[in-house]
N, C-alpha and C positions, 0 to 999 in steps of 0.2 A: 415601477416594478424593478426589483433587483433579482439577480440570478447569480448563483455561485458558479465560477468558471474554472478556477484552479486553486491548488494549494502548492506551496513551494517548499522544497527541502534542499539543504546543501549536502552534497555527496562528494566523496573523494575520487571515486573511479567511475567514469561514465559507463564504460562497457559492462562492468560488473552490475551496476544498478539497472541499466536497460535490460540486461539478461534476466535479472531477478524479476522485475515487474512484468516482463514478457512471459516468463515461465509460470509465475504465480497467478497472474491476473489477465493474461492475454493483452496487455497494453502494448500499443505500437507507437513508434516515434511519429508524431504528427508534424513536428517542426523541430529544427535544430538551428540555433543562431550562435555561431562563434564570434567572440569579441576579443580584443587584445588580452584582457586579463581574466576573462571568464567565458564559459559557454552555457547557454540555456537550451535545455532539451525538454520538449513538451510531449508527454506520454498520454495516449487516449485509448479508450476502449471503442471498438467499432459500434458498440451498443449505447454509448452515452457521450455527451459533450464535455463533461467534467474532466479536467486534466490534472496530472501531477507534473509540476515544473521542477526539473532537476537543475540545480545551479552547481556548476563545477568551477571552482576558483582555481585557476591554473597554477598559482604558486603555493597552494595548500598541500602540505605533506603529512600533517598529523590529523587523526580522526577528530571530528567535531565533538565538543562536549554538549550532549543533548540537554543537560540541565534537568530540572524537575518540573518544568512548566509544560513541556510537550506531552500530550496524551496519546492519541492515535488517530489514524484515518481508518475508515471502515468500508468494507465491501460486503454486499449481500449476494448470496448464491441460492439456487433452487434446491440443491442437494448437498447439505453440509458434510455428511459422512463420506460421500463420494469425493468431494473436494479435499477433505482431510486426507483421505487415502492417496489421492493424486499428489498432494504436497509431500507426503511421506515418500512416495515412489520417486519423486524428483529430488529428494534429499534436501528439501527446504526447511526441515526441522520444525513443523508446527507443534505448538503446545497441545495438550489434550483438550478434547471437546468438553465444554462446561455447559451447565444449564442454570439459568437464573430465573427464580420464581418471585412473584409478587402477589400477595393476597391469595396464595394457594394455587395460582395459575401460572403456567409457563409464560414468561415474558420474553426470554431469548435463549437460543442455543448458539454457541459460538466457540471459536478458538482464536488464539493469537499466534502470530508469526512475526519475526523480525527481519527487516531487510538487511543487506550487507553493511549498512552504516549504523544499525542498531535501532532504527525507527520501528516502533510497534505498529502493527496492522491487525485490526480485528476483522474476522471473517464470520458473518452472521447467516444463519438459516433464514430464508425469506419467511416471515411470520409476523402477524400483528402489525405494529408500526414500522417494522423493518422490511421495506419492500422496494 
């Protein structure tokens, strides 16, 4: 059996990223491992084991080029409209809520937001396959 445990992204500023993921998704620092050239920070929700690993390369001064291969990571919420309003109130600049239909039925309601390094994050209403 396999189990997804984390995804890794490279970020410029540790505090800025930790603050964003805490404010947006309630993620907390589960572990922090400083090394000579880089630091690894693992963020986790109290409700799930899956983590986001932040890698902070100490000598990096320029933003990372995200390229055209990265898509997004997704979070599911019970009340999308409430979360969207909360994101707006915190100044996190969410995109508008969208609806996606397939075969005439609602497949997904969602919005996107970007973290301080430009990584896209999808926030989905709990519905159908998104749970």
